[in-house]
N, CA, C and O of each residue as an XYZ file, in Angstrom:
488
protein
N     -10.393    -80.672     37.259
C     -11.198    -80.358     38.437
C     -12.530    -79.769     38.000
O     -12.595    -79.016     37.028
N     -13.548    -80.099     38.691
C     -14.882    -79.589     38.423
C     -14.897    -78.069     38.569
O     -14.380    -77.544     39.556
N     -15.468    -77.368     37.624
C     -15.511    -75.906     37.651
C     -16.374    -75.396     38.804
O     -16.127    -74.315     39.338
N     -17.374    -76.167     39.182
C     -18.234    -75.767     40.281
C     -17.695    -76.368     41.573
O     -17.510    -77.581     41.669
N     -17.453    -75.554     42.521
C     -16.990    -76.036     43.812
C     -17.360    -75.016     44.867
O     -17.620    -73.850     44.571
N     -17.378    -75.468     46.069
C     -17.589    -74.595     47.208
C     -16.202    -74.289     47.751
O     -15.485    -75.201     48.162
N     -15.812    -73.011     47.758
C     -14.484    -72.624     48.211
C     -14.238    -73.069     49.644
O     -13.125    -73.460     49.994
N     -15.259    -73.012     50.461
C     -15.123    -73.460     51.845
C     -14.707    -74.929     51.891
O     -13.791    -75.291     52.629
N     -15.372    -75.772     51.110
C     -15.029    -77.193     51.055
C     -13.614    -77.395     50.524
O     -12.872    -78.247     51.013
N     -13.253    -76.616     49.535
C     -11.914    -76.720     48.952
C     -10.840    -76.354     49.984
O      -9.799    -77.007     50.059
N     -11.097    -75.320     50.769
C     -10.157    -74.907     51.814
C     -10.072    -75.945     52.929
O      -8.998    -76.181     53.482
N     -11.193    -76.555     53.253
C     -11.189    -77.622     54.261
C     -10.393    -78.818     53.741
O      -9.615    -79.415     54.484
N     -10.584    -79.170     52.467
C      -9.811    -80.263     51.874
C      -8.317    -79.943     51.908
O      -7.493    -80.821     52.164
N      -7.975    -78.679     51.648
C      -6.574    -78.254     51.697
C      -6.030    -78.396     53.117
O      -4.912    -78.876     53.305
N      -6.800    -77.988     54.102
C      -6.383    -78.110     55.501
C      -6.150    -79.576     55.866
O      -5.165    -79.907     56.527
N      -7.043    -80.433     55.441
C      -6.894    -81.866     55.709
C      -5.625    -82.397     55.041
O      -4.895    -83.190     55.635
N      -5.364    -81.964     53.816
C      -4.148    -82.393     53.112
C      -2.897    -81.929     53.857
O      -1.907    -82.658     53.925
N      -2.941    -80.712     54.418
C      -1.782    -80.206     55.161
C      -1.556    -81.017     56.436
O      -0.417    -81.314     56.797
N      -2.637    -81.370     57.107
C      -2.529    -82.163     58.336
C      -1.979    -83.554     58.013
O      -1.105    -84.057     58.719
N      -2.488    -84.172     56.947
C      -2.001    -85.495     56.545
C      -0.529    -85.433     56.145
O       0.248    -86.326     56.483
N      -0.148    -84.379     55.426
C       1.243    -84.222     55.035
C       2.124    -84.030     56.268
O       3.207    -84.608     56.354
N       1.667    -83.228     57.209
C       2.427    -82.989     58.441
C       2.663    -84.293     59.190
O       3.721    -84.489     59.788
N       1.680    -85.181     59.157
C       1.808    -86.472     59.838
C       2.878    -87.361     59.205
O       3.385    -88.284     59.844
N       3.213    -87.082     57.962
C       4.209    -87.893     57.241
C       5.637    -87.383     57.420
O       6.582    -88.044     56.989
N       5.807    -86.236     58.040
C       7.142    -85.665     58.176
C       7.951    -86.404     59.239
O       7.391    -87.035     60.135
N       9.281    -86.317     59.126
C      10.132    -87.012     60.104
C       9.856    -86.548     61.525
O       9.482    -85.401     61.768
N      10.053    -87.477     62.459
C       9.860    -87.181     63.880
C      11.203    -86.761     64.495
O      11.750    -87.419     65.379
N      11.704    -85.623     63.975
C      12.914    -85.043     64.542
C      12.616    -83.577     64.831
O      11.495    -83.125     64.600
N      13.588    -82.829     65.328
C      13.351    -81.439     65.718
C      12.797    -80.605     64.562
O      11.780    -79.928     64.716
N      13.454    -80.651     63.419
C      13.025    -79.852     62.267
C      11.688    -80.353     61.710
O      10.819    -79.558     61.353
N      11.535    -81.667     61.641
C      10.289    -82.229     61.123
C       9.098    -81.851     61.986
O       8.033    -81.511     61.471
N       9.279    -81.910     63.290
C       8.208    -81.537     64.217
C       7.883    -80.051     64.094
O       6.715    -79.664     64.084
N       8.908    -79.231     64.000
C       8.698    -77.784     63.854
C       7.904    -77.482     62.581
O       6.916    -76.750     62.619
N       8.343    -78.052     61.455
C       7.655    -77.781     60.191
C       6.257    -78.400     60.169
O       5.340    -77.829     59.578
N       6.089    -79.547     60.799
C       4.756    -80.163     60.865
C       3.795    -79.267     61.643
O       2.651    -79.070     61.233
N       4.262    -78.730     62.762
C       3.413    -77.818     63.542
C       3.084    -76.563     62.751
O       1.938    -76.114     62.732
N       4.086    -76.004     62.102
C       3.888    -74.787     61.313
C       2.920    -75.035     60.162
O       2.015    -74.238     59.915
N       3.119    -76.143     59.464
C       2.269    -76.488     58.327
C       0.825    -76.719     58.762
O      -0.111    -76.323     58.067
N       0.652    -77.355     59.901
C      -0.699    -77.595     60.409
C      -1.400    -76.272     60.725
O      -2.575    -76.093     60.403
N      -0.675    -75.352     61.353
C      -1.279    -74.056     61.700
C      -1.582    -73.217     60.453
O      -2.720    -72.800     60.237
N      -0.556    -72.977     59.645
C      -0.750    -72.082     58.497
C      -1.611    -72.723     57.414
O      -2.311    -72.019     56.687
N      -1.570    -74.047     57.298
C      -2.347    -74.738     56.277
C      -3.820    -74.882     56.601
O      -4.643    -75.034     55.698
N      -4.164    -74.837     57.886
C      -5.578    -74.938     58.257
C      -6.208    -73.556     58.476
O      -7.428    -73.407     58.404
N      -5.392    -72.579     58.737
C      -5.884    -71.230     59.026
C      -6.740    -70.613     57.916
O      -7.754    -69.990     58.231
N      -6.381    -70.755     56.625
C      -7.212    -70.125     55.581
C      -8.669    -70.597     55.581
O      -9.576    -69.808     55.315
N      -8.893    -71.865     55.875
C     -10.274    -72.366     55.933
C     -11.047    -71.674     57.047
O     -12.211    -71.310     56.880
N     -10.388    -71.500     58.179
C     -11.040    -70.860     59.319
C     -11.251    -69.366     59.056
O     -12.295    -68.811     59.397
N     -10.260    -68.727     58.453
C     -10.382    -67.296     58.141
C     -11.466    -67.044     57.095
O     -12.188    -66.050     57.167
N     -11.572    -67.941     56.134
C     -12.614    -67.782     55.117
C     -13.993    -67.887     55.763
O     -14.913    -67.155     55.400
N     -14.127    -68.788     56.710
C     -15.387    -68.886     57.453
C     -15.695    -67.595     58.185
O     -16.840    -67.144     58.202
N     -14.674    -66.995     58.793
C     -14.855    -65.706     59.470
C     -15.216    -64.620     58.459
O     -16.086    -63.789     58.719
N     -14.552    -64.627     57.315
C     -14.796    -63.607     56.301
C     -16.235    -63.655     55.796
O     -16.815    -62.620     55.467
N     -16.805    -64.847     55.734
C     -18.192    -64.987     55.277
C     -19.174    -64.315     56.226
O     -20.293    -63.982     55.834
N     -18.755    -64.115     57.478
C     -19.599    -63.433     58.460
C     -19.019    -62.078     58.844
O     -19.278    -61.570     59.935
N     -18.237    -61.498     57.946
C     -17.583    -60.218     58.234
C     -18.619    -59.148     58.551
O     -19.731    -59.149     58.021
N     -18.222    -58.242     59.426
C     -19.112    -57.164     59.839
C     -19.181    -56.033     58.819
O     -20.113    -55.229     58.842
N     -18.206    -55.972     57.934
C     -18.179    -54.940     56.901
C     -17.316    -55.433     55.746
O     -16.639    -56.456     55.851
N     -17.352    -54.697     54.655
C     -16.502    -55.048     53.517
C     -15.029    -54.930     53.910
O     -14.201    -55.733     53.481
N     -14.707    -53.926     54.728
C     -13.324    -53.767     55.201
C     -12.892    -54.952     56.056
O     -11.759    -55.420     55.949
N     -13.788    -55.431     56.897
C     -13.500    -56.589     57.734
C     -13.271    -57.824     56.860
O     -12.362    -58.612     57.119
N     -14.097    -57.989     55.827
C     -13.946    -59.095     54.879
C     -12.568    -59.032     54.218
O     -11.855    -60.033     54.155
N     -12.207    -57.860     53.734
C     -10.917    -57.681     53.059
C      -9.778    -58.008     54.013
O      -8.826    -58.692     53.637
N      -9.871    -57.525     55.237
C      -8.827    -57.775     56.228
C      -8.646    -59.270     56.485
O      -7.516    -59.759     56.502
N      -9.732    -59.992     56.683
C      -9.652    -61.422     56.961
C      -9.106    -62.188     55.754
O      -8.336    -63.135     55.914
N      -9.502    -61.782     54.559
C      -9.002    -62.434     53.350
C      -7.511    -62.163     53.151
O      -6.780    -63.035     52.683
N      -7.061    -60.965     53.503
C      -5.632    -60.653     53.395
C      -4.817    -61.508     54.350
O      -3.723    -61.957     54.007
N      -5.339    -61.733     55.533
C      -4.644    -62.616     56.477
C      -4.601    -64.039     55.913
O      -3.604    -64.746     56.061
N      -5.688    -64.445     55.268
C      -5.723    -65.764     54.622
C      -4.646    -65.908     53.566
O      -4.017    -66.962     53.462
N      -4.424    -64.867     52.782
C      -3.365    -64.890     51.763
C      -1.999    -65.048     52.430
O      -1.164    -65.827     51.970
N      -1.777    -64.306     53.512
C      -0.502    -64.422     54.239
C      -0.285    -65.853     54.715
O       0.816    -66.391     54.596
N      -1.326    -66.462     55.249
C      -1.213    -67.839     55.739
C      -0.947    -68.813     54.596
O      -0.154    -69.742     54.747
N      -1.599    -68.609     53.459
C      -1.362    -69.471     52.305
C       0.064    -69.317     51.791
O       0.702    -70.302     51.419
N       0.561    -68.094     51.768
C       1.950    -67.877     51.319
C       2.930    -68.519     52.290
O       3.934    -69.098     51.874
N       2.644    -68.417     53.567
C       3.483    -69.069     54.580
C       3.479    -70.580     54.364
O       4.526    -71.225     54.438
N       2.316    -71.134     54.101
C       2.193    -72.563     53.823
C       3.002    -72.935     52.587
O       3.704    -73.946     52.579
N       2.903    -72.115     51.543
C       3.662    -72.365     50.316
C       5.158    -72.402     50.564
O       5.860    -73.253     50.017
N       5.650    -71.483     51.386
C       7.076    -71.473     51.713
C       7.468    -72.700     52.528
O       8.542    -73.267     52.324
N       6.617    -73.102     53.430
C       6.864    -74.299     54.223
C       6.940    -75.525     53.301
O       7.802    -76.387     53.472
N       6.038    -75.591     52.334
C       6.056    -76.695     51.370
C       7.348    -76.703     50.561
O       7.898    -77.766     50.274
N       7.829    -75.522     50.194
C       9.086    -75.431     49.434
C      10.255    -75.950     50.266
O      11.125    -76.649     49.747
N      10.277    -75.614     51.543
C      11.347    -76.096     52.429
C      11.304    -77.619     52.510
O      12.330    -78.286     52.373
N      10.112    -78.159     52.732
C       9.953    -79.617     52.829
C      10.399    -80.274     51.529
O      11.070    -81.306     51.551
N      10.032    -79.685     50.410
C      10.407    -80.223     49.107
C      11.929    -80.236     48.937
O      12.499    -81.224     48.474
N      12.582    -79.130     49.315
C      14.042    -79.043     49.181
C      14.758    -80.024     50.111
O      15.873    -80.456     49.818
N      14.135    -80.369     51.203
C      14.712    -81.352     52.123
C      14.522    -82.791     51.629
O      15.093    -83.728     52.189
N      13.715    -82.955     50.578
C      13.446    -84.288     49.998
C      12.922    -85.279     51.035
O      13.316    -86.445     51.052
N      12.033    -84.799     51.894
C      11.486    -85.656     52.931
C      10.390    -86.586     52.425
O      10.116    -87.614     53.046
N       9.765    -86.239     51.314
C       8.699    -87.075     50.766
C       9.121    -87.568     49.390
O       9.596    -86.790     48.563
N       8.946    -88.854     49.149
C       9.440    -89.465     47.923
C       8.469    -89.366     46.757
O       8.865    -89.605     45.616
N       7.250    -89.032     47.001
C       6.273    -88.970     45.907
C       6.080    -87.534     45.426
O       6.765    -86.619     45.882
N       5.159    -87.353     44.517
C       4.890    -86.025     43.943
C       3.787    -85.286     44.675
O       3.205    -84.348     44.130
N       3.493    -85.689     45.891
C       2.429    -85.060     46.671
C       2.645    -83.561     46.811
O       1.711    -82.775     46.657
N       3.877    -83.169     47.103
C       4.192    -81.753     47.322
C       3.831    -80.912     46.099
O       3.272    -79.824     46.239
N       4.147    -81.409     44.898
C       3.877    -80.621     43.691
C       2.392    -80.322     43.527
O       2.016    -79.193     43.211
N       1.553    -81.320     43.740
C       0.104    -81.118     43.615
C      -0.405    -80.162     44.688
O      -1.249    -79.308     44.418
N       0.110    -80.309     45.904
C      -0.327    -79.442     46.999
C       0.154    -78.007     46.770
O      -0.572    -77.058     47.066
N       1.371    -77.843     46.246
C       1.866    -76.503     45.947
C       1.007    -75.831     44.878
O       0.726    -74.635     44.959
N       0.593    -76.609     43.875
C      -0.300    -76.054     42.837
C      -1.613    -75.583     43.449
O      -2.093    -74.490     43.150
N      -2.185    -76.417     44.308
C      -3.445    -76.047     44.952
C      -3.263    -74.805     45.816
O      -4.122    -73.923     45.826
N      -2.159    -74.732     46.536
C      -1.867    -73.561     47.369
C      -1.809    -72.307     46.494
O      -2.385    -71.278     46.848
N      -1.122    -72.388     45.366
C      -1.016    -71.245     44.451
C      -2.373    -70.847     43.881
O      -2.671    -69.661     43.740
N      -3.191    -71.843     43.555
C      -4.531    -71.549     43.042
C      -5.381    -70.860     44.113
O      -6.113    -69.916     43.817
N      -5.281    -71.329     45.342
C      -6.042    -70.705     46.434
C      -5.572    -69.274     46.676
O      -6.391    -68.393     46.938
N      -4.273    -69.033     46.592
C      -3.755    -67.667     46.715
C      -4.375    -66.790     45.629
O      -4.823    -65.678     45.909
N      -4.402    -67.280     44.408
C      -4.984    -66.514     43.294
C      -6.453    -66.203     43.526
O      -6.909    -65.095     43.243
N      -7.193    -67.174     44.037
C      -8.616    -66.964     44.317
C      -8.782    -65.899     45.393
O      -9.618    -65.006     45.251
N      -8.005    -65.978     46.460
C      -8.084    -64.995     47.545
C      -7.722    -63.603     47.036
O      -8.414    -62.629     47.331
N      -6.637    -63.511     46.272
C      -6.190    -62.202     45.755
C      -7.268    -61.598     44.861
O      -7.547    -60.402     44.957
N      -7.869    -62.395     44.005
C      -8.933    -61.904     43.113
C     -10.154    -61.466     43.932
O     -10.769    -60.444     43.627
N     -10.498    -62.219     44.946
C     -11.628    -61.887     45.800
C     -11.385    -60.572     46.533
O     -12.290    -59.749     46.667
N     -10.162    -60.383     47.003
C      -9.797    -59.140     47.689
C      -9.899    -57.965     46.722
O     -10.445    -56.918     47.070
N      -9.376    -58.136     45.514
C      -9.420    -57.063     44.516
C     -10.864    -56.698     44.175
O     -11.195    -55.520     44.045
N     -11.714    -57.702     44.031
C     -13.133    -57.451     43.734
C     -13.803    -56.721     44.893
O     -14.559    -55.773     44.683
N     -13.526    -57.159     46.102
C     -14.123    -56.503     47.280
C     -13.641    -55.056     47.404
O     -14.422    -54.166     47.743
N     -12.360    -54.824     47.130
C     -11.836    -53.463     47.198
C     -12.463    -52.574     46.130
O     -12.775    -51.411     46.383
N     -12.644    -53.130     44.939
C     -13.293    -52.388     43.851
C     -14.734    -52.061     44.219
O     -15.193    -50.939     44.004
N     -15.447    -53.032     44.771
C     -16.830    -52.804     45.188
C     -16.916    -51.794     46.331
O     -17.857    -51.004     46.406
N     -15.942    -51.830     47.199
C     -15.900    -50.877     48.323
C     -15.734    -49.457     47.781
O     -16.373    -48.528     48.275
N     -14.898    -49.286     46.788
C     -14.678    -47.965     46.185
C     -15.936    -47.447     45.488
O     -16.213    -46.248     45.537
N     -16.695    -48.319     44.847
C     -17.903    -47.892     44.141
C     -19.045    -47.579     45.108
O     -20.017    -46.922     44.734
N     -18.926    -48.053     46.361
C     -19.938    -47.747     47.370
C     -19.870    -46.290     47.835
O     -20.853    -45.714     48.299
N     -18.686    -45.726     47.693
C     -18.473    -44.368     48.224
C     -19.201    -43.324     47.439
O     -19.119    -42.139     47.762
């Protein structure tokens, strides 16, 4: 992957991947439930990151980023459930799970940096 990227674009690409994956799930009660959940939690980080970029304070930024981490972790768990159900025959889930984990790491590092900067402001 290219070292230079726009995190916003990367999060939007992730949201699109979650929506496309949700569209591939079975059309039964559980499949519909997980598809809805995956669509919500998988697209939320992109929207929260957009909000965080316009945060009113460093604390507001940290709060929005923490919610983004929660949504990414929720998405990761949803992906694990789908994987264990063997609903998809290809390796799509593995690549998406890796990306989800990388995005979690980026968010966690960003939060830690913001918290450190907030402490030095005092």
